[in-house]
N, CA, C and O atoms as CSV, one atom per row, in Angstrom:
chain,resi,resn,atom,element,x,y,z
A,1,MET,N,N,0.827,-1.193,0.000
A,1,MET,CA,C,0.000,0.000,0.000
A,1,MET,C,C,0.872,1.258,0.000
A,1,MET,O,O,0.485,2.270,-0.584
A,2,GLU,N,N,2.014,1.213,0.630
A,2,GLU,CA,C,2.824,2.407,0.810
A,2,GLU,C,C,3.952,2.440,-0.212
A,2,GLU,O,O,4.893,1.654,-0.105
A,3,GLU,N,N,3.885,3.322,-1.193
A,3,GLU,CA,C,4.968,3.412,-2.171
A,3,GLU,C,C,5.829,4.633,-1.931
A,3,GLU,O,O,6.858,4.803,-2.585
A,4,GLY,N,N,5.429,5.478,-1.012
A,4,GLY,CA,C,6.217,6.645,-0.668
A,4,GLY,C,C,5.857,7.850,-1.517
A,4,GLY,O,O,5.290,7.734,-2.603
A,5,LEU,N,N,6.203,8.999,-0.988
A,5,LEU,CA,C,5.936,10.258,-1.669
A,5,LEU,C,C,7.243,11.011,-1.779
A,5,LEU,O,O,8.156,10.811,-0.978
A,6,ASP,N,N,7.332,11.879,-2.777
A,6,ASP,CA,C,8.553,12.658,-2.899
A,6,ASP,C,C,8.600,13.756,-1.838
A,6,ASP,O,O,7.617,14.003,-1.139
A,7,SER,N,N,9.752,14.408,-1.729
A,7,SER,CA,C,9.953,15.397,-0.667
A,7,SER,C,C,9.014,16.593,-0.799
A,7,SER,O,O,8.680,17.230,0.201
A,8,HIS,N,N,8.587,16.902,-2.015
A,8,HIS,CA,C,7.625,18.001,-2.212
A,8,HIS,C,C,6.338,17.714,-1.442
A,8,HIS,O,O,5.830,18.584,-0.734
A,9,TRP,N,N,5.814,16.506,-1.577
A,9,TRP,CA,C,4.602,16.111,-0.849
A,9,TRP,C,C,4.841,16.182,0.646
A,9,TRP,O,O,4.024,16.738,1.381
A,10,GLU,N,N,5.953,15.625,1.105
A,10,GLU,CA,C,6.233,15.576,2.535
A,10,GLU,C,C,6.314,16.988,3.130
A,10,GLU,O,O,5.802,17.226,4.223
A,11,ARG,N,N,6.951,17.920,2.420
A,11,ARG,CA,C,7.018,19.310,2.896
A,11,ARG,C,C,5.633,19.926,2.982
A,11,ARG,O,O,5.329,20.635,3.942
A,12,ARG,N,N,4.795,19.667,1.995
A,12,ARG,CA,C,3.436,20.205,2.002
A,12,ARG,C,C,2.618,19.653,3.171
A,12,ARG,O,O,1.857,20.391,3.797
A,13,PHE,N,N,2.769,18.375,3.465
A,13,PHE,CA,C,2.059,17.795,4.612
A,13,PHE,C,C,2.516,18.448,5.907
A,13,PHE,O,O,1.694,18.824,6.742
A,14,LYS,N,N,3.817,18.581,6.072
A,14,LYS,CA,C,4.365,19.159,7.293
A,14,LYS,C,C,3.918,20.608,7.478
A,14,LYS,O,O,3.640,21.037,8.598
A,15,ALA,N,N,3.850,21.358,6.385
A,15,ALA,CA,C,3.451,22.768,6.458
A,15,ALA,C,C,1.943,22.953,6.560
A,15,ALA,O,O,1.472,24.049,6.863
A,16,GLY,N,N,1.195,21.910,6.314
A,16,GLY,CA,C,-0.263,22.019,6.350
A,16,GLY,C,C,-0.833,22.673,5.113
A,16,GLY,O,O,-1.944,23.202,5.145
A,17,SER,N,N,-0.077,22.645,4.007
A,17,SER,CA,C,-0.551,23.313,2.799
A,17,SER,C,C,-1.232,22.370,1.810
A,17,SER,O,O,-1.539,22.764,0.684
A,18,VAL,N,N,-1.466,21.142,2.221
A,18,VAL,CA,C,-2.193,20.198,1.377
A,18,VAL,C,C,-3.682,20.500,1.505
A,18,VAL,O,O,-4.211,20.590,2.613
A,19,ALA,N,N,-4.341,20.654,0.384
A,19,ALA,CA,C,-5.789,20.883,0.387
A,19,ALA,C,C,-6.481,19.591,-0.046
A,19,ALA,O,O,-6.341,19.165,-1.193
A,20,PRO,N,N,-7.220,18.973,0.859
A,20,PRO,CA,C,-7.910,17.727,0.486
A,20,PRO,C,C,-8.917,17.968,-0.641
A,20,PRO,O,O,-9.584,19.001,-0.693
A,21,ASP,N,N,-9.006,16.995,-1.534
A,21,ASP,CA,C,-9.974,17.044,-2.633
A,21,ASP,C,C,-11.327,16.496,-2.204
A,21,ASP,O,O,-12.347,16.774,-2.834
A,22,PHE,N,N,-11.330,15.717,-1.131
A,22,PHE,CA,C,-12.536,15.021,-0.695
A,22,PHE,C,C,-12.412,14.775,0.808
A,22,PHE,O,O,-11.333,14.433,1.293
A,23,THR,N,N,-13.496,14.944,1.537
A,23,THR,CA,C,-13.502,14.681,2.976
A,23,THR,C,C,-14.479,13.555,3.273
A,23,THR,O,O,-15.613,13.550,2.793
A,24,LEU,N,N,-14.022,12.616,4.063
A,24,LEU,CA,C,-14.818,11.455,4.431
A,24,LEU,C,C,-14.832,11.385,5.955
A,24,LEU,O,O,-13.804,11.114,6.575
A,25,ASP,N,N,-15.996,11.627,6.559
A,25,ASP,CA,C,-16.110,11.695,8.014
A,25,ASP,C,C,-16.767,10.434,8.564
A,25,ASP,O,O,-17.948,10.184,8.323
A,26,LEU,N,N,-15.996,9.643,9.302
A,26,LEU,CA,C,-16.504,8.407,9.901
A,26,LEU,C,C,-16.770,8.569,11.394
A,26,LEU,O,O,-17.318,7.671,12.033
A,27,HIS,N,N,-16.387,9.691,11.933
A,27,HIS,CA,C,-16.501,9.940,13.363
A,27,HIS,C,C,-17.960,9.827,13.805
A,27,HIS,O,O,-18.851,10.404,13.183
A,28,GLY,N,N,-18.191,9.090,14.868
A,28,GLY,CA,C,-19.532,8.968,15.425
A,28,GLY,C,C,-20.383,7.852,14.842
A,28,GLY,O,O,-21.502,7.636,15.308
A,29,HIS,N,N,-19.888,7.134,13.835
A,29,HIS,CA,C,-20.624,6.013,13.259
A,29,HIS,C,C,-20.364,4.735,14.067
A,29,HIS,O,O,-19.397,4.663,14.825
A,30,THR,N,N,-21.211,3.752,13.905
A,30,THR,CA,C,-20.925,2.424,14.444
A,30,THR,C,C,-19.835,1.812,13.571
A,30,THR,O,O,-19.557,2.323,12.487
A,31,LEU,N,N,-19.221,0.735,14.022
A,31,LEU,CA,C,-18.174,0.093,13.221
A,31,LEU,C,C,-18.697,-0.333,11.857
A,31,LEU,O,O,-18.059,-0.067,10.839
A,32,ASP,N,N,-19.836,-0.981,11.828
A,32,ASP,CA,C,-20.381,-1.451,10.547
A,32,ASP,C,C,-20.702,-0.287,9.617
A,32,ASP,O,O,-20.390,-0.332,8.427
A,33,ALA,N,N,-21.323,0.753,10.161
A,33,ALA,CA,C,-21.678,1.914,9.339
A,33,ALA,C,C,-20.425,2.639,8.853
A,33,ALA,O,O,-20.381,3.106,7.715
A,34,ALA,N,N,-19.403,2.735,9.713
A,34,ALA,CA,C,-18.158,3.397,9.326
A,34,ALA,C,C,-17.457,2.631,8.208
A,34,ALA,O,O,-16.938,3.231,7.266
A,35,HIS,N,N,-17.445,1.307,8.316
A,35,HIS,CA,C,-16.808,0.491,7.281
A,35,HIS,C,C,-17.524,0.652,5.938
A,35,HIS,O,O,-16.887,0.816,4.897
A,36,ALA,N,N,-18.836,0.603,5.978
A,36,ALA,CA,C,-19.615,0.779,4.745
A,36,ALA,C,C,-19.401,2.175,4.160
A,36,ALA,O,O,-19.260,2.323,2.946
A,37,ARG,N,N,-19.375,3.190,5.010
A,37,ARG,CA,C,-19.162,4.573,4.535
A,37,ARG,C,C,-17.762,4.747,3.956
A,37,ARG,O,O,-17.586,5.453,2.963
A,38,LEU,N,N,-16.765,4.108,4.568
A,38,LEU,CA,C,-15.400,4.165,4.043
A,38,LEU,C,C,-15.354,3.595,2.630
A,38,LEU,O,O,-14.805,4.219,1.722
A,39,GLU,N,N,-15.923,2.428,2.448
A,39,GLU,CA,C,-15.902,1.793,1.124
A,39,GLU,C,C,-16.629,2.637,0.084
A,39,GLU,O,O,-16.094,2.888,-0.996
A,40,SER,N,N,-17.849,3.079,0.403
A,40,SER,CA,C,-18.614,3.848,-0.579
A,40,SER,C,C,-17.984,5.218,-0.814
A,40,SER,O,O,-17.992,5.723,-1.936
A,41,GLY,N,N,-17.437,5.821,0.246
A,41,GLY,CA,C,-16.797,7.124,0.104
A,41,GLY,C,C,-15.555,7.064,-0.773
A,41,GLY,O,O,-15.309,7.974,-1.564
A,42,LEU,N,N,-14.772,6.002,-0.639
A,42,LEU,CA,C,-13.580,5.875,-1.484
A,42,LEU,C,C,-13.953,5.633,-2.944
A,42,LEU,O,O,-13.287,6.146,-3.844
A,43,PHE,N,N,-15.005,4.862,-3.190
A,43,PHE,CA,C,-15.484,4.700,-4.569
A,43,PHE,C,C,-15.899,6.058,-5.135
A,43,PHE,O,O,-15.571,6.391,-6.273
A,44,GLN,N,N,-16.620,6.832,-4.332
A,44,GLN,CA,C,-17.080,8.159,-4.762
A,44,GLN,C,C,-15.893,9.094,-5.030
A,44,GLN,O,O,-15.862,9.779,-6.052
A,45,ALA,N,N,-14.927,9.122,-4.119
A,45,ALA,CA,C,-13.760,9.996,-4.274
A,45,ALA,C,C,-12.982,9.645,-5.543
A,45,ALA,O,O,-12.555,10.534,-6.279
A,46,LYS,N,N,-12.802,8.355,-5.793
A,46,LYS,CA,C,-12.077,7.938,-7.000
A,46,LYS,C,C,-12.846,8.320,-8.256
A,46,LYS,O,O,-12.248,8.741,-9.246
A,47,ALA,N,N,-14.169,8.176,-8.223
A,47,ALA,CA,C,-14.991,8.541,-9.376
A,47,ALA,C,C,-14.904,10.032,-9.683
A,47,ALA,O,O,-15.018,10.450,-10.835
A,48,MET,N,N,-14.696,10.834,-8.620
A,48,MET,CA,C,-14.582,12.283,-8.786
A,48,MET,C,C,-13.169,12.716,-9.171
A,48,MET,O,O,-12.933,13.894,-9.443
A,49,GLY,N,N,-12.231,11.771,-9.195
A,49,GLY,CA,C,-10.856,12.102,-9.533
A,49,GLY,C,C,-10.061,12.701,-8.384
A,49,GLY,O,O,-9.054,13.368,-8.618
A,50,ALA,N,N,-10.490,12.477,-7.156
A,50,ALA,CA,C,-9.785,13.020,-5.985
A,50,ALA,C,C,-8.413,12.374,-5.866
A,50,ALA,O,O,-8.234,11.200,-6.192
A,51,ARG,N,N,-7.464,13.142,-5.403
A,51,ARG,CA,C,-6.109,12.619,-5.169
A,51,ARG,C,C,-5.804,12.554,-3.677
A,51,ARG,O,O,-5.175,11.601,-3.215
A,52,VAL,N,N,-6.245,13.563,-2.914
A,52,VAL,CA,C,-6.007,13.593,-1.465
A,52,VAL,C,C,-7.353,13.572,-0.746
A,52,VAL,O,O,-8.204,14.436,-0.958
A,53,ILE,N,N,-7.524,12.570,0.106
A,53,ILE,CA,C,-8.758,12.414,0.865
A,53,ILE,C,C,-8.455,12.685,2.331
A,53,ILE,O,O,-7.506,12.137,2.891
A,54,LEU,N,N,-9.265,13.530,2.942
A,54,LEU,CA,C,-9.179,13.755,4.381
A,54,LEU,C,C,-10.145,12.778,5.039
A,54,LEU,O,O,-11.358,12.871,4.851
A,55,LEU,N,N,-9.606,11.849,5.806
A,55,LEU,CA,C,-10.395,10.814,6.455
A,55,LEU,C,C,-10.469,11.127,7.946
A,55,LEU,O,O,-9.470,11.030,8.658
A,56,ILE,N,N,-11.653,11.500,8.409
A,56,ILE,CA,C,-11.864,11.845,9.820
A,56,ILE,C,C,-12.387,10.601,10.527
A,56,ILE,O,O,-13.467,10.096,10.220
A,57,ALA,N,N,-11.599,10.124,11.477
A,57,ALA,CA,C,-11.961,8.867,12.140
A,57,ALA,C,C,-11.903,8.967,13.657
A,57,ALA,O,O,-12.137,7.969,14.339
A,58,GLY,N,N,-11.603,10.126,14.201
A,58,GLY,CA,C,-11.478,10.269,15.641
A,58,GLY,C,C,-10.055,9.991,16.082
A,58,GLY,O,O,-9.270,9.377,15.358
A,59,LYS,N,N,-9.741,10.448,17.268
A,59,LYS,CA,C,-8.387,10.278,17.797
A,59,LYS,C,C,-8.143,8.830,18.183
A,59,LYS,O,O,-9.042,8.139,18.662
A,60,PRO,N,N,-6.909,8.379,17.967
A,60,PRO,CA,C,-6.594,7.009,18.392
A,60,PRO,C,C,-6.589,6.930,19.914
A,60,PRO,O,O,-6.110,7.841,20.589
A,61,ARG,N,N,-7.112,5.864,20.435
A,61,ARG,CA,C,-7.117,5.639,21.870
A,61,ARG,C,C,-6.621,4.223,22.113
A,61,ARG,O,O,-6.822,3.335,21.286
A,62,PRO,N,N,-5.979,4.020,23.240
A,62,PRO,CA,C,-5.540,2.649,23.529
A,62,PRO,C,C,-6.765,1.761,23.739
A,62,PRO,O,O,-7.638,2.063,24.552
A,63,VAL,N,N,-6.808,0.682,23.005
A,63,VAL,CA,C,-7.930,-0.256,23.131
A,63,VAL,C,C,-7.372,-1.672,23.157
A,63,VAL,O,O,-6.447,-1.994,22.412
A,64,ASP,N,N,-7.925,-2.496,23.997
A,64,ASP,CA,C,-7.533,-3.901,24.015
A,64,ASP,C,C,-8.046,-4.551,22.745
A,64,ASP,O,O,-9.112,-4.195,22.242
A,65,ALA,N,N,-7.294,-5.496,22.233
A,65,ALA,CA,C,-7.665,-6.165,20.985
A,65,ALA,C,C,-9.071,-6.760,21.069
A,65,ALA,O,O,-9.819,-6.726,20.092
A,66,ALA,N,N,-9.428,-7.300,22.223
A,66,ALA,CA,C,-10.743,-7.927,22.379
A,66,ALA,C,C,-11.858,-6.901,22.503
A,66,ALA,O,O,-13.035,-7.254,22.442
A,67,ASP,N,N,-11.500,-5.644,22.674
A,67,ASP,CA,C,-12.514,-4.626,22.946
A,67,ASP,C,C,-12.657,-3.636,21.803
A,67,ASP,O,O,-13.297,-2.598,21.976
A,68,ARG,N,N,-12.087,-3.918,20.654
A,68,ARG,CA,C,-12.081,-2.953,19.559
A,68,ARG,C,C,-13.451,-2.667,18.974
A,68,ARG,O,O,-13.603,-1.703,18.224
A,69,GLY,N,N,-14.432,-3.457,19.287
A,69,GLY,CA,C,-15.731,-3.252,18.684
A,69,GLY,C,C,-16.641,-2.289,19.405
A,69,GLY,O,O,-17.650,-1.864,18.844
A,70,SER,N,N,-16.314,-1.931,20.635
A,70,SER,CA,C,-17.286,-1.135,21.376
A,70,SER,C,C,-16.725,0.108,22.052
A,70,SER,O,O,-17.491,1.027,22.345
A,71,ARG,N,N,-15.448,0.176,22.308
A,71,ARG,CA,C,-14.915,1.317,23.037
A,71,ARG,C,C,-14.543,2.448,22.103
A,71,ARG,O,O,-14.433,2.270,20.890
A,72,ARG,N,N,-14.347,3.637,22.707
A,72,ARG,CA,C,-13.933,4.795,21.930
A,72,ARG,C,C,-12.617,4.488,21.234
A,72,ARG,O,O,-11.749,3.825,21.801
A,73,GLY,N,N,-12.471,4.966,20.015
A,73,GLY,CA,C,-11.260,4.722,19.247
A,73,GLY,C,C,-11.336,3.474,18.389
A,73,GLY,O,O,-10.377,3.127,17.699
A,74,ALA,N,N,-12.486,2.794,18.431
A,74,ALA,CA,C,-12.618,1.537,17.696
A,74,ALA,C,C,-12.512,1.734,16.181
A,74,ALA,O,O,-11.877,0.926,15.503
A,75,ILE,N,N,-13.117,2.784,15.645
A,75,ILE,CA,C,-13.050,3.035,14.197
A,75,ILE,C,C,-11.599,3.290,13.799
A,75,ILE,O,O,-11.097,2.689,12.849
A,76,ARG,N,N,-10.935,4.170,14.519
A,76,ARG,CA,C,-9.543,4.495,14.193
A,76,ARG,C,C,-8.663,3.244,14.267
A,76,ARG,O,O,-7.742,3.080,13.466
A,77,ALA,N,N,-8.949,2.369,15.227
A,77,ALA,CA,C,-8.157,1.150,15.388
A,77,ALA,C,C,-8.331,0.201,14.208
A,77,ALA,O,O,-7.445,-0.612,13.946
A,78,LYS,N,N,-9.435,0.281,13.498
A,78,LYS,CA,C,-9.721,-0.636,12.397
A,78,LYS,C,C,-9.371,-0.082,11.012
A,78,LYS,O,O,-9.292,-0.847,10.051
A,79,ILE,N,N,-9.163,1.220,10.894
A,79,ILE,CA,C,-8.980,1.862,9.589
A,79,ILE,C,C,-7.929,1.180,8.724
A,79,ILE,O,O,-8.206,0.827,7.578
A,80,LEU,N,N,-6.730,0.990,9.257
A,80,LEU,CA,C,-5.660,0.416,8.439
A,80,LEU,C,C,-5.982,-1.005,7.999
A,80,LEU,O,O,-5.648,-1.401,6.883
A,81,ASP,N,N,-6.631,-1.775,8.872
A,81,ASP,CA,C,-7.045,-3.132,8.501
A,81,ASP,C,C,-8.057,-3.084,7.362
A,81,ASP,O,O,-7.948,-3.836,6.394
A,82,TRP,N,N,-9.042,-2.195,7.482
A,82,TRP,CA,C,-10.069,-2.081,6.442
A,82,TRP,C,C,-9.453,-1.672,5.105
A,82,TRP,O,O,-9.806,-2.214,4.058
A,83,LEU,N,N,-8.533,-0.714,5.150
A,83,LEU,CA,C,-7.909,-0.254,3.905
A,83,LEU,C,C,-7.062,-1.350,3.268
A,83,LEU,O,O,-7.089,-1.529,2.050
A,84,ALA,N,N,-6.317,-2.078,4.082
A,84,ALA,CA,C,-5.450,-3.132,3.552
A,84,ALA,C,C,-6.253,-4.291,2.967
A,84,ALA,O,O,-5.865,-4.867,1.951
A,85,ALA,N,N,-7.363,-4.630,3.604
A,85,ALA,CA,C,-8.148,-5.789,3.175
A,85,ALA,C,C,-9.211,-5.447,2.129
A,85,ALA,O,O,-9.753,-6.341,1.480
A,86,GLY,N,N,-9.507,-4.168,1.967
A,86,GLY,CA,C,-10.587,-3.764,1.071
A,86,GLY,C,C,-10.152,-3.609,-0.376
A,86,GLY,O,O,-8.988,-3.824,-0.714
A,87,PRO,N,N,-11.090,-3.236,-1.217
A,87,PRO,CA,C,-10.825,-3.124,-2.654
A,87,PRO,C,C,-10.012,-1.888,-3.047
A,87,PRO,O,O,-9.648,-1.743,-4.214
A,88,HIS,N,N,-9.724,-1.000,-2.098
A,88,HIS,CA,C,-9.049,0.250,-2.437
A,88,HIS,C,C,-7.570,0.265,-2.071
A,88,HIS,O,O,-6.859,1.206,-2.424
A,89,GLY,N,N,-7.102,-0.748,-1.378
A,89,GLY,CA,C,-5.722,-0.769,-0.891
A,89,GLY,C,C,-4.685,-0.519,-1.974
A,89,GLY,O,O,-3.717,0.209,-1.751
A,90,SER,N,N,-4.875,-1.110,-3.131
A,90,SER,CA,C,-3.884,-0.957,-4.207
A,90,SER,C,C,-3.931,0.428,-4.846
A,90,SER,O,O,-3.035,0.781,-5.613
A,91,ASP,N,N,-4.958,1.217,-4.542
A,91,ASP,CA,C,-5.071,2.573,-5.102
A,91,ASP,C,C,-4.455,3.634,-4.196
A,91,ASP,O,O,-4.381,4.802,-4.578
A,92,ILE,N,N,-4.015,3.248,-3.012
A,92,ILE,CA,C,-3.497,4.210,-2.037
A,92,ILE,C,C,-1.975,4.267,-2.116
A,92,ILE,O,O,-1.290,3.259,-1.938
A,93,ALA,N,N,-1.461,5.465,-2.385
A,93,ALA,CA,C,-0.008,5.662,-2.462
A,93,ALA,C,C,0.591,5.891,-1.084
A,93,ALA,O,O,1.707,5.446,-0.814
A,94,ALA,N,N,-0.137,6.581,-0.204
A,94,ALA,CA,C,0.402,6.892,1.121
A,94,ALA,C,C,-0.720,7.264,2.080
A,94,ALA,O,O,-1.802,7.688,1.674
A,95,ILE,N,N,-0.429,7.094,3.358
A,95,ILE,CA,C,-1.330,7.499,4.435
A,95,ILE,C,C,-0.494,8.342,5.391
A,95,ILE,O,O,0.577,7.920,5.828
A,96,ARG,N,N,-0.983,9.523,5.708
A,96,ARG,CA,C,-0.261,10.416,6.608
A,96,ARG,C,C,-1.213,10.985,7.653
A,96,ARG,O,O,-2.415,11.101,7.415
A,97,LYS,N,N,-0.661,11.338,8.814
A,97,LYS,CA,C,-1.469,12.023,9.827
A,97,LYS,C,C,-1.829,13.399,9.296
A,97,LYS,O,O,-1.029,14.042,8.617
A,98,ALA,N,N,-3.021,13.841,9.603
A,98,ALA,CA,C,-3.487,15.149,9.136
A,98,ALA,C,C,-2.825,16.277,9.932
A,98,ALA,O,O,-2.444,16.110,11.090
A,99,HIS,N,N,-2.705,17.411,9.278
A,99,HIS,CA,C,-2.202,18.619,9.929
A,99,HIS,C,C,-3.263,19.091,10.924
A,99,HIS,O,O,-4.441,18.755,10.802
A,100,ARG,N,N,-2.819,19.877,11.912
A,100,ARG,CA,C,-3.753,20.402,12.926
A,100,ARG,C,C,-4.968,21.077,12.306
A,100,ARG,O,O,-6.083,20.919,12.803
A,101,ARG,N,N,-4.765,21.826,11.229
A,101,ARG,CA,C,-5.890,22.552,10.633
A,101,ARG,C,C,-6.951,21.619,10.042
A,101,ARG,O,O,-8.087,22.035,9.816
A,102,HIS,N,N,-6.584,20.374,9.796
A,102,HIS,CA,C,-7.520,19.403,9.244
A,102,HIS,C,C,-7.916,18.320,10.235
A,102,HIS,O,O,-8.453,17.286,9.839
A,103,GLY,N,N,-7.660,18.541,11.508
A,103,GLY,CA,C,-8.096,17.577,12.516
A,103,GLY,C,C,-6.980,16.897,13.273
A,103,GLY,O,O,-7.243,16.166,14.228
A,104,GLY,N,N,-5.747,17.117,12.874
A,104,GLY,CA,C,-4.610,16.560,13.608
A,104,GLY,C,C,-4.716,15.067,13.824
A,104,GLY,O,O,-4.925,14.300,12.884
A,105,GLU,N,N,-4.570,14.668,15.069
A,105,GLU,CA,C,-4.561,13.240,15.422
A,105,GLU,C,C,-5.893,12.544,15.137
A,105,GLU,O,O,-5.951,11.315,15.085
A,106,GLY,N,N,-6.948,13.313,14.955
A,106,GLY,CA,C,-8.260,12.718,14.712
A,106,GLY,C,C,-8.547,12.444,13.251
A,106,GLY,O,O,-9.646,12.014,12.900
A,107,ALA,N,N,-7.547,12.694,12.381
A,107,ALA,CA,C,-7.789,12.527,10.948
A,107,ALA,C,C,-6.521,12.047,10.240
A,107,ALA,O,O,-5.412,12.172,10.761
A,108,LEU,N,N,-6.712,11.507,9.063
A,108,LEU,CA,C,-5.621,11.027,8.219
A,108,LEU,C,C,-5.795,11.573,6.810
A,108,LEU,O,O,-6.908,11.863,6.371
A,109,TYR,N,N,-4.677,11.706,6.114
A,109,TYR,CA,C,-4.727,11.967,4.677
A,109,TYR,C,C,-4.484,10.638,3.967
A,109,TYR,O,O,-3.553,9.906,4.303
A,110,LEU,N,N,-5.316,10.338,3.001
A,110,LEU,CA,C,-5.070,9.214,2.111
A,110,LEU,C,C,-4.694,9.815,0.766
A,110,LEU,O,O,-5.467,10.586,0.198
A,111,VAL,N,N,-3.541,9.480,0.257
A,111,VAL,CA,C,-3.105,9.971,-1.042
A,111,VAL,C,C,-3.284,8.834,-2.031
A,111,VAL,O,O,-2.665,7.779,-1.900
A,112,LEU,N,N,-4.131,9.057,-3.015
A,112,LEU,CA,C,-4.382,8.032,-4.015
A,112,LEU,C,C,-3.329,8.108,-5.121
A,112,LEU,O,O,-2.802,9.175,-5.434
A,113,LYS,N,N,-3.047,6.965,-5.688
A,113,LYS,CA,C,-2.106,6.905,-6.808
A,113,LYS,C,C,-2.711,7.640,-7.999
A,113,LYS,O,O,-3.931,7.737,-8.133
A,114,ARG,N,N,-1.851,8.147,-8.845
A,114,ARG,CA,C,-2.330,8.796,-10.070
A,114,ARG,C,C,-3.014,7.767,-10.952
A,114,ARG,O,O,-2.575,6.622,-11.059
A,115,ARG,N,N,-4.070,8.190,-11.562
A,115,ARG,CA,C,-4.777,7.304,-12.500
A,115,ARG,C,C,-4.072,7.354,-13.836
A,115,ARG,O,O,-3.648,8.420,-14.284
A,116,ARG,N,N,-3.950,6.229,-14.460
A,116,ARG,CA,C,-3.270,6.183,-15.765
A,116,ARG,C,C,-4.209,5.829,-16.848
A,116,ARG,O,O,-3.810,5.745,-18.009
């Protein structure tokens, strides 16, 4: 999933100058609803030609593996698993923590590969 980004991208992320093309908010959903929204939202973003997606999933919280389905932070704990196992994993070039202006620890940037 991770092919890396050039230094231009990395500088833009650090400076907070990346403007997301699409925002996908999973915060406050149940696990099942969040997973379904993630899948449909990524299909929608790709159809629109988005390159950078702001994924709002809430702040990560320490959760026991057996408790990931019900405690706070459960969606954030599952995001990487869902992306890796889902139909969109091969379309993602990079995942980065969002800048403070876009939610900081409560959000991620998904950078999609260029379409050819």
